[in-house]
N, C-alpha and C positions, 0 to 999 in steps of 0.2 A: 068820328069813327072810334069804336070801342077797341082798345088794345089790351089783350090778356097775355101774360107771360105764362106759358104752359109748364115751366119747371124752374122753381127757385128752391134753394135750401135755406132754412133758418136754423141756427145752432148757437149754443152757448159755451161750448168748451173750445180748447185750443188744439184739437186733435185732427183737424182736417188733413187729408192726404195732400201730397205735393201739387197735384193738378188743380187744387182749389186755393182760393185766397186763404191766408192763415188766420186772419182776424175773424172772430165769429160775426155772423150777420144777424142782428137783432130785428125784432118786429119794427121798431122805429126806424132803424137803418134801411130796412127793405122799403118802408113807406116813403122815405126820403128819395131813395134811388128810383122807385117807381114813379114818383112825382116828377123827378128831373127828366125821366125818359118818356113821360106821357103815357105810362101804363096804368090802367084803371084797376085791373084785377090780376091775381096770380094764383097758381096752383102750387102749393107747398109740397115738396117731396122730402120728408124728414130724412136727413142723412143717417146712415147706420153708424157713423163714427161718434155720434152723440146719443147715448142711450136714453136721454130725456127729450129727444127731438119730436116724438109724437105729441107728448104733453105740451111742448112749446108751440107746436103747430096748432093745437087745440086752443091755447091761449090767444094766438093770433086770430083764429076764426071767431072766437067769442068776443074779442075786443073790436074786431073789424069784419063782421060777417058779410058785408057787401064787397070786401076787397080780397079775402083769402078763402080758399077751399084746400082740402088736403087729400093726398094719396098716401096713406100710412103704411106701416109695416109692423110685423111682430117676429120675434125670434123663431126660427124653425129648428129648435133643439128640444131637449127634454122639458123645457119650461112651457112649451105650447100645450094647449088643451083643446078638447073638441069644440069649445065655444070661443076660440081665439078670433075667428072671423067676425062673429056676432058682437063680441066685446069691442073690437076695433071699429066696426061700422057704426056702433052706437055713440061713438065720440062725436061731439059737436064739430061740424064742418067737414067731417070725413066723407069723401065721395067715392073712394075706392081703395085699392091696395097696390103697393109697388113692391115687386119681388125681384131681386137680382136674378139674372138668367141662370146662373149656376145653381140656384135653389129650386128651379122649376119643378123637377120631379119630386123633390121632397115636399114642396108646397102642395102639389096635386094630391099626394098621398095624405098630407096632414089635414086637408079640408074635404077630401072626397066623401067622408062619412059624416062630417060635422055640419054641413051647410046645404040646405036645399035652395038657397037663394042665389041669384046671379048678381055678382058684383064686378065692376070694371077691373080688369087685371092687366095693366101694361107690363111688359117684360123690359128688363134693363140689362143690356149686355155691356159689361165694363170694358173700358179701353185698355186697361193694363192688366 
């Protein structure tokens, strides 16, 4: 039986919130943990506490394309642009976008005129 983990975080800094493990989870560490648990594939949800997490998820997908896919994110502030969705979705291994629930209305406004494409959009409602 194929087992897929639908949500893992990979990150490289020490800024994880209290509800997460403190030590970063590397690509190699995730592969070890997946192997120990009998998990064949995983969907990486790059955490927003690591600004380089999208790039790190792309590294994972490039190095292990049969093991990792990604639901990425981009800032919903003045740094976003009309092509933010297309640039994100062009990254290797990117399968969709992950947007925290409290950003929902901003996200809709930010892409409503910039994308004629349909991309998976899971919502995330934080626990705290």
